[in-house]
N, C-alpha and C positions, 0 to 999 in steps of 0.2 A: 504493500500500500504506500509506504513512504517513497519507494523507488518510483512508483507511478506518479506520485504527487510532485516529486522533484523534476521528472521529465515534463510534466505539464507546466511547471514553473519555467523550465527551460524554453518550452515552446513560446510562452508569453514574452520572455526576454528577447528571443530571436525575432518574434513578430514585431516588437517595438523597434529593434535594430533594423528590420527590413523596411519600416516606414522611412527611416533616415536614408537608407540606400535608395529607396524609391524616389525620394525628394531630390537627391543628388544624381539620379539616373545612373546608378552603379549596380553591379551584380555581385553576388556572393559566390565564391568558390569557382571562379572561371579563370584559370591560369592563362598566361600568355600562350598564344598559338592554339588554344582550345576553341572548339565550336560549340554553339548552344542550340538547343531545340526547345522552343517555348511551348507551353501548354495552357497558358492562362486565358487566351482569347475566348475559348469555348464557354467559360463561366463568367466572363466580364459583364455581359448584358444582364444576366440573371442576378449576379451579385450586386450590380449597380441598382437594379430595381429594388432588391431586398434592402439595401442600405437607405435608399430614399424613403421606402415605406417605414422603416424603423425610425428614421429621423422625424418623419411626420407624426408617427405614433408617440414618440417621446414628448414632442411639444404638446400634442393634444391631451395626452394623459396628464401631463403636469398642469396644464390649464384647468382641466376638470378637477384635479385634486385640490388645487387652490380654491376654485369656485365652490366646492362642496365643504370646505373647511376641514379637510382631513388633517390630522396632527402632522406637524412639520417632520417628525422623525420618520413617519411612514412615507411621506412625500419624498424626502431625500433618499430613503432606502430604495424606493421604486426608481427614482431618477438615476441613482448610481448604477442600478442594474441595467437600465435602458442605455445609459452612456457606455457601459462596459460592452453591451451587445454591439453597439455601433463600432467601438474600438476594435472588437474582435473581428468584425467583418472587414475593417480597413487593414488590420494586420494580416488576415488571410489573403486579401488581394495583393498587398505589398509583398508578402513572402512568396506568393506564386509567381509574381513578375520578376523578382530579384533573385530567385533560386531556380533557374531553369534546369532542364536536363543538360548535361555536359558531355561532350565527346572529345577525348584526347587520343593520342596515338596508343595509349596503354589501356584506357578504360572507358566504359560507358557508365555515367553516373545518373541514375534515375531518381528524381526527387518529386515530392509533393509539398510545396511550401516548406515550413519548418518541421513537418511531421514525419517525413520519410526521406532517407538518404541511402540508396541501395547502389553499391559500387560493384560493377561487373567487369572483371578483366577481359579485354577484347579477345585474348587468346582462348577464352572459354566459350565464346559465342560460336555455336556450330551452324546456326541458321537464323535468318531474320526475314520477316515478311510483314506486309500490311495485313491486318486481320481485324475488321471492324466488329465491335459488339456494342450495342446501344442500351443494354439492359443489365449493366453491372449493379450489384446490390449494395456495395459499400465502397468507400474511398480506397481502402486497402484490404484485400482478402487473400487468404492462403489456403489452398486445398490440394493435398497430394503433391506438394512441391510446385504447384502452379500459383504464382503470385500475380495478382491483378491490381494495378494502380490506376484507378479511374478518375476522370474529371467529368463532372456532370453526367455520371453514370455511363461514361463511354471509354472504351479503349480502342486503339486502332493500329498498334504495332505489337508484334509478338516475336520474342527471341527464344531460341532453344539453346541450352547450355550443354557442354560436354561433360561437366561435373557440377555438383551443387555449389552454390554461393551462399554463405551465411550472412544474415543481416538482422537488424533489430526492428521489430514491429513498432508502431507508434508509441505504445505504452511500455516498451522495454522488453517484451518477450522475444526470445531468439527463435529464428526460423531459418529454413533453407529453401532456396529456389532452384529449380531445374528448368522451369519455363516461366517467362515473365511477359505479361501483357500490360501495356501502358498507353497513355494518350499523348499525342504530340500534335501541335497545330499543323505541321507539315509532315505527315507520316512518310510520304514517298521520299522526301529529302533525307529523313533519318535512315530509312532502309538503304538508300543509295550511299549515304555516308558510311554506314557500318559495313557495307559490302566492299567499300574502297577505303581510302584513307582520308575522306573528307565528309563534311556535311554542310549543306547550305545554311548560312547564318540567318537567324530569324530576327 
């Protein structure tokens, strides 16, 4: 329980740091000579609508609480919760933009915001293909060695490995992957890049 709590705290700190990177248009963990594959565009519209709705709700609820004479401590508790929800959405958006998938000469780094960082040595990639699935049930799932990293319930690239790769799931449990499906804004470019020595920059 403590380990999971510490990881969640780490996510919050990384999310806050990502807002700073976003403001200054920088990316995390992209070394010189590396290429990136973005995945945030698919969720941008939905996330923007959600944040707008949450902002409107925050204002409306606060006005209603003031108008009905609700005690200040209740009003501020609700307000803090609503503001945190907004901040969480901004942190998710910022982390998704500033922490893209990364391809170097040695590895493929599959990420989802601050929550997942799965490093795959390129020498272990046996096959790569586009493979679209629009019905993924969760952000990160693992079943029989098949890891799925979905964005807006979608994956569109699948890689097969010659041997398992160990990684940490979002809450800290260890797992192994032999097949990985993930989402990229330009899946064909990722496949072409992994089959050669390059990937089109996003």
